[in-house]
C-alpha positions, -999 to +999 in steps of 0.1 A: -024+098-077-001+119-059+034+127-074+051+106-046+029+076-056+038+081-093+076+084-084+072+054-061+056+031-089+082+041-114+111+034-092+095+000-080+089-009-115+126+002-124+139-019-095+115-049-107+096-049-073+061-038-086+036-066-084+008-060-108-008-094-104-038-079-080-066-074-107-090-045-103-122-073-103-102-090-073-097-058-054-132-045-062-149-077-050-130-080-017-136-043-009-173-048-015-175-077+009-154-060+036-161-023+033-196-020+020-201+015+039-173+028+021-183+017-012-218+034-008-198+067+002-180+062-028-210+059-049-225+089-031-196+111-035-200+100-073-165+087-076-157+066-106-167+031-099-145+017-127-115+036-118-091+013-102-077+040-081-105+047-066-111+011-051-073+011-042-075+045-023-104+030-001-080+003+013-049+027+013-030+011-014-010+031-038+010+002-051+022-036-043+056-049-045+071-084-040+103-083-024+127-112-008+139-110+026+178-118+032+169-153+035+150-153-003+116-156+012+092-135-012+068-111+008+039-092-008+038-056+006+012-031+002+022+006-001+004+038+010+024+068+005+015+100+027+028+133+035+013+144+064+024+127+097-009+129+115-029+112+085-003+087+083-005+077+119-042+079+119-041+055+086-017+030+106-045+025+130-070+018+105-047-007+085-038-023+117-076-033+122-090-068+119-112-059+092-080-049+072-062-077+082-090-097+065-087-075+033-049-083+032-054-120+038-080-120+009-058-101-013-025-123-006-008-091+007+017-101+041+025-068+051+013-029+047+036+000+049+027+034+055+055+054+040+060+092+053+075+113+029+074+149+022+098+150-005+090+176-031+111+156-060+116+118-066+137+098-045+166+080-063+163+043-071+191+037-047+173+055-019+141+031-024+162+001-024+179+012+009+142+021+023+124-011+013+151-036+017+159-021+051+123-026+063+118-061+048+143-076+071+131-063+101+109-083+124+070-072+113+047-060+139+022-086+150-003-068+122+021-067+093+020-030+093+045-003+098+050+037+095+083+042+079+095+078+077+117+086+048 
């Protein structure tokens, strides 16, 4: 887990946005169904199949938040943090795919945001609030995915 992901998780938890309801068992089963080749590759690389982070990494999720729109509608958002622009744009293309749309549906996730941040230190909670609430009230793309430069 990257420093950005740890800082994000801490901030989202403090802001009471972090959604911890997705169980490892559910993620593992859905990934096995939709990404069997990625699971095989993970096993061939010798990654720990009991490590929840390894499974979340396959679907580009560093955390999930539950955030309300200005109208009070709760939205579940998968968050992926990246510090390389090229990788972030490639990841956005992947998570926009039909296969990943099915994964999000099965996991009960409404949107997937790729957050591009090359910060060498943690952002403040106020900054996270501005970014997250600024994005949630924007009209989502047809795929529900966005690349957000911080």
